C-alpha positions as CSV (number, residue, x, y, z in Angstrom):
1,M,-24.2,41.6,0.9
2,A,-20.7,39.5,-1.5
3,T,-17.8,39.7,0.0
4,P,-14.1,39.1,-1.4
5,L,-14.4,35.6,-1.0
6,D,-17.5,35.8,-3.3
7,F,-15.3,37.1,-5.9
8,G,-12.2,34.8,-5.3
9,F,-10.3,36.7,-3.0
10,K,-8.8,34.9,0.1
11,N,-7.2,35.9,3.1
12,Y,-4.0,33.6,2.8
13,N,-1.5,32.9,0.0
14,G,-3.8,30.0,-1.8
15,Y,-1.6,27.6,-4.8
16,G,-4.9,28.5,-6.8
17,S,-4.3,32.3,-6.7
18,H,-0.7,31.9,-7.4
19,L,-1.5,29.4,-10.4
20,R,-3.5,32.1,-11.8
21,E,-0.9,35.2,-11.2
22,K,1.9,33.3,-12.6
23,F,0.6,31.9,-15.8
24,N,-1.6,34.8,-17.1
25,H,-5.0,33.2,-15.5
26,Q,-4.5,30.1,-17.3
27,R,-6.5,26.7,-15.8
28,V,-3.4,25.0,-14.4
29,F,-4.1,21.4,-13.4
30,K,-1.9,18.9,-11.9
31,V,-1.9,15.5,-12.9
32,I,-1.1,13.1,-11.3
33,V,1.1,10.2,-12.2
34,D,2.4,6.5,-10.2
35,G,5.8,6.0,-11.5
36,G,6.0,2.4,-10.1
37,F,7.9,3.5,-6.8
38,T,8.4,1.8,-3.3
39,C,9.5,3.1,-0.7
40,P,13.0,2.3,1.6
41,N,10.5,2.2,4.7
42,R,8.6,0.0,2.6
43,D,11.1,-2.6,1.1
44,G,13.3,-3.1,4.1
45,S,15.8,-0.9,3.3
46,K,15.3,1.4,6.4
47,G,11.7,-0.9,7.5
48,Y,8.8,-2.4,6.5
49,G,5.2,-1.8,6.7
50,G,5.5,2.2,6.2
51,C,4.8,4.9,7.8
52,S,2.0,4.4,10.4
53,Y,-0.3,6.3,9.2
54,C,0.0,5.5,5.3
55,N,-2.0,3.0,2.9
56,V,-0.6,4.4,-0.4
57,D,-3.7,4.0,-2.2
58,S,-5.7,6.4,-0.1
59,F,-4.3,9.2,-1.9
60,T,-4.1,8.1,-5.4
61,P,-6.4,8.5,-8.0
62,E,-8.0,4.9,-8.9
63,L,-7.4,5.8,-12.5
64,S,-3.8,6.0,-12.0
65,R,-3.2,2.7,-10.3
66,K,-5.0,1.0,-13.1
67,L,-2.7,2.3,-15.7
68,P,0.1,0.9,-16.1
69,D,2.4,2.9,-17.9
70,I,3.4,6.4,-17.9
71,R,2.2,8.5,-21.0
72,S,-1.7,6.7,-20.4
73,Q,-1.8,8.1,-17.5
74,V,-0.3,12.2,-18.5
75,E,-2.7,11.4,-21.6
76,Q,-5.7,10.4,-19.7
77,G,-5.3,13.0,-16.9
78,I,-5.2,15.6,-19.1
79,E,-7.7,14.5,-21.2
80,R,-10.2,14.2,-17.5
81,A,-8.9,18.0,-17.0
82,I,-9.5,19.6,-20.1
83,K,-13.0,17.9,-20.1
84,N,-13.8,18.5,-16.3
85,Y,-11.9,21.7,-15.3
86,R,-11.4,23.1,-18.7
87,A,-7.7,23.0,-18.3
88,E,-5.0,24.3,-20.2
89,K,-2.0,24.2,-19.0
90,F,-0.5,21.0,-16.9
91,I,2.1,20.1,-14.1
92,I,3.1,16.8,-14.3
93,Y,2.8,15.2,-10.7
94,F,4.8,12.1,-9.3
95,Q,2.8,11.2,-6.1
96,P,2.6,8.3,-4.8
97,N,5.3,6.3,-2.3
98,T,8.8,8.2,-2.8
99,N,9.7,9.2,-6.1
100,T,13.0,10.0,-6.1
101,Y,13.6,6.4,-5.0
102,A,16.0,5.0,-8.0
103,P,19.1,5.7,-9.5
104,V,19.4,8.8,-11.4
105,D,19.0,6.6,-15.5
106,R,15.5,5.0,-13.7
107,L,14.2,8.3,-13.0
108,Q,15.3,10.2,-16.0
109,K,13.3,8.3,-18.0
110,L,10.2,8.1,-16.2
111,Y,10.4,11.9,-16.2
112,D,11.3,12.5,-19.8
113,E,8.7,10.3,-20.7
114,A,5.7,11.7,-18.7
115,L,7.0,15.0,-20.1
116,A,7.1,14.0,-23.5
117,V,3.4,13.8,-23.9
118,C,2.7,17.1,-24.7
119,P,5.7,19.7,-23.9
120,E,3.6,22.6,-25.4
121,Q,1.1,22.3,-22.5
122,I,3.0,21.3,-19.6
123,V,4.5,24.3,-17.2
124,G,5.5,22.4,-14.7
125,L,7.0,19.1,-12.5
126,S,6.0,18.5,-9.6
127,I,8.1,15.3,-7.3
128,G,6.9,13.7,-4.0
129,T,10.0,12.3,-1.8
130,R,11.3,11.6,1.3
131,P,14.0,14.4,2.5
132,D,15.9,10.7,3.1
133,C,16.0,10.3,-1.2
134,I,17.5,13.4,-1.9
135,N,21.2,14.1,-3.2
136,R,23.0,16.2,-4.9
137,E,23.1,14.0,-8.7
138,K,19.1,14.1,-8.0
139,I,18.8,17.5,-7.2
140,D,20.9,18.0,-10.7
141,L,18.7,16.0,-12.7
142,L,15.6,18.1,-11.5
143,E,17.9,21.3,-11.6
144,H,17.8,19.9,-15.5
145,Y,14.6,20.5,-16.1
146,A,14.1,23.3,-14.0
147,Q,15.8,25.2,-17.1
148,K,12.6,25.0,-18.8
149,I,9.6,24.7,-16.3
150,D,9.0,24.8,-12.8
151,V,10.3,22.3,-10.5
152,D,8.9,21.7,-7.1
153,L,9.9,19.2,-4.7
154,E,7.9,17.8,-2.5
155,M,9.2,16.5,1.0
156,G,7.5,15.0,3.9
157,M,8.6,16.9,7.0
158,E,5.4,15.6,8.8
159,S,6.2,16.2,12.4
160,I,9.5,18.5,13.7
161,Y,9.6,15.9,16.5
162,N,12.1,12.9,16.1
163,D,9.7,10.9,19.2
164,T,6.8,11.1,16.9
165,L,8.7,10.4,13.7
166,L,9.8,7.2,15.7
167,R,6.0,6.2,16.9
168,I,4.7,6.8,13.4
169,N,7.5,4.4,11.7
170,R,8.9,7.1,9.4
171,G,11.8,5.8,9.5
172,C,13.5,9.2,8.5
173,S,14.8,11.9,11.5
174,H,14.2,16.0,11.8
175,E,18.0,16.1,11.5
176,E,17.7,14.2,8.0
177,F,14.9,16.8,6.7
178,L,17.4,19.8,7.5
179,S,20.2,17.8,5.8
180,A,18.2,18.0,2.3
181,L,17.0,21.5,3.3
182,Q,20.8,22.1,3.0
183,L,21.2,20.6,0.2
184,L,18.4,22.8,-1.6
185,H,19.6,25.8,-0.2
186,K,20.3,28.3,-3.3
187,S,18.4,25.7,-5.1
188,R,16.6,26.9,-8.7
189,L,14.0,24.2,-7.4
190,Q,11.2,25.1,-5.5
191,V,10.7,23.3,-1.9
192,C,7.6,22.3,-0.6
193,V,6.9,21.0,2.9
194,H,4.2,18.6,3.9
195,T,3.1,17.9,7.3
196,I,0.6,16.7,9.0
197,F,-1.5,17.6,12.1
198,G,-3.2,15.5,15.3
199,F,-1.3,13.3,16.6
200,P,-2.5,12.5,19.4
201,W,-0.1,12.7,21.9
202,E,1.5,16.0,20.5
203,T,0.1,19.7,22.2
204,E,-1.3,22.4,20.4
205,E,1.9,24.0,21.5
206,M,3.8,21.2,20.3
207,M,2.0,21.6,16.5
208,L,2.6,25.5,16.7
209,E,6.2,25.2,16.7
210,Y,5.9,23.3,13.2
211,I,5.6,26.7,11.7
212,H,8.2,28.8,13.8
213,E,10.8,26.0,12.0
214,I,8.8,26.1,8.3
215,N,9.5,30.3,8.7
216,R,13.1,30.3,9.1
217,H,14.0,28.2,6.0
218,A,13.6,31.0,3.3
219,H,14.1,28.6,0.7
220,I,10.7,26.8,1.6
221,Q,8.2,27.9,-0.8
222,F,4.8,26.1,-0.1
223,V,3.4,24.2,2.2
224,K,0.9,21.4,2.1
225,F,-1.0,21.3,5.9
226,H,-3.1,17.7,6.6
227,H,-5.1,16.6,9.3
228,L,-4.4,13.4,10.5
229,H,-7.0,10.9,9.2
230,I,-7.1,7.2,9.2
231,V,-7.0,4.9,6.6
232,E,-8.1,1.0,6.0
233,G,-4.8,-0.9,5.2
234,S,-3.1,1.2,7.7
235,I,-0.8,0.2,10.6
236,M,-2.7,3.2,12.5
237,G,-6.1,2.1,11.2
238,V,-6.0,-1.5,13.1
239,H,-5.2,0.4,16.1
240,Y,-7.7,2.6,16.1
241,K,-10.1,0.2,15.4
242,K,-9.2,-1.5,18.6
243,S,-8.9,1.6,20.5
244,P,-9.9,5.1,19.1
245,F,-8.1,8.2,20.1
246,K,-9.1,12.1,19.5
247,L,-8.5,13.0,16.6
248,F,-9.7,16.7,14.6
249,S,-13.1,17.9,14.2
250,L,-13.9,19.9,11.4
251,S,-14.6,22.8,13.9
252,E,-11.6,22.1,15.8
253,Y,-9.0,22.0,12.3
254,T,-10.6,25.1,11.4
255,D,-9.7,26.8,14.6
256,F,-6.0,25.4,14.1
257,L,-5.6,26.5,11.0
258,C,-7.0,30.2,12.1
259,K,-3.8,30.3,14.8
260,I,-1.5,29.1,12.2
261,I,-2.2,31.2,9.3
262,P,-1.3,34.4,11.0
263,M,1.8,32.8,12.1
264,L,2.9,31.5,8.7
265,R,5.6,33.8,6.5
266,P,3.5,35.4,4.1
267,D,5.4,34.8,0.9
268,I,4.9,31.1,1.5
269,V,1.9,29.5,-1.1
270,I,-0.5,27.1,1.2
271,Q,-0.8,24.6,-1.7
272,R,-3.5,22.4,1.0
273,L,-4.8,23.2,4.1
274,F,-6.5,19.7,4.7
275,G,-6.0,15.9,3.6
276,I,-8.5,14.0,1.6
277,S,-9.2,10.2,1.1
278,D,-11.0,7.8,-0.6
279,W,-14.5,7.7,1.0
280,N,-14.0,3.9,0.8
281,L,-11.5,4.2,2.8
282,L,-11.6,6.6,5.5
283,I,-12.1,5.0,8.6
284,A,-12.1,8.4,10.6
285,P,-12.6,11.5,11.3
286,N,-15.3,11.3,8.7
287,W,-16.4,14.9,8.7
288,G,-19.6,14.4,5.7
289,L,-18.2,16.9,3.3
290,K,-17.1,16.5,0.4
291,K,-13.9,18.1,-0.4
292,S,-15.0,21.7,-1.8
293,E,-17.8,21.5,1.0
294,I,-14.8,21.1,2.9
295,Q,-12.8,24.0,1.4
296,T,-15.7,26.8,1.6
297,Y,-16.2,25.7,5.4
298,I,-12.6,26.4,6.0
299,D,-12.5,29.7,4.0
300,K,-15.7,31.0,5.2
301,A,-14.6,31.3,8.5
302,I,-10.8,32.7,8.3
303,E,-12.5,35.6,6.1
304,K,-15.2,36.1,8.7
305,R,-12.8,35.8,11.7
306,G,-10.5,38.4,9.8
307,I,-7.6,36.1,9.5
308,I,-4.9,37.4,7.3
309,Q,-1.8,35.3,6.5
310,G,1.4,36.6,8.5
311,S,-0.2,39.1,10.5
312,H,1.4,38.2,13.2
313,Y,4.3,36.7,11.8
314,L,7.1,39.4,12.6
315,T,5.9,39.3,16.5
316,S,5.8,35.6,16.6
317,N,8.8,35.3,15.5
């Protein structure tokens, strides 16, 4: 017997449904752009080596890494999305590294170049960054674009615990994250928060507190949930190979998601439920499934268990 999931209806506020509703059921696709940025935690401004879990290549499409200029990346990304996914509208996504880590005039030049490729088809701009690389001037620049298209600022919160942020060489405190949120209070920018679940020294109770922290900031509109995965080229990858530690299995992570989704404020849109990496870079956990298969596994579990986003929100807060 067919279920609501078979017709595309999920028990949580998913990003795909959000985009379809917002853009009159047109197919909207994110085009990833590598702007050639670095990170203050890599170039010595705050540290070297980057966050211990991070290898930028693990989450950046190979094509984006190979194309040198912004225009070529956008053109080929759009062409590929139309061919493979019948996409109709596009969100330009500056993803790798810290995409506000430059003077405002350089940022404007890069953003303008990307948005000029086919402006009639571009409906959004998404900027991945760190909370310590946000200031009023950069917010003003992004708000200028937000007069015409949707603009979301994706910030890595990762953990709410400074001890964890120190142990992963984040180079950024939770207080700096809160300061960035304060700057964005009442901004027309849409705020997306990125978290990582599964640091081996954090208990489940500690991770559940992430949701309370997200819920209390009304201007957080999107979240990306990731499980910790270990990739080649990362500091954590070196440590894991020498002394493996506990990571989520797919069933364990699904169980955890089924605990946090009911706690999450019902208006927040979940852009992503889990992390992915190129197979050739992934060390662990290898769940042995493709991205679409993992998504289906999680969605079916959520539906079967009757999990509904926000159903415990009032009681948990």
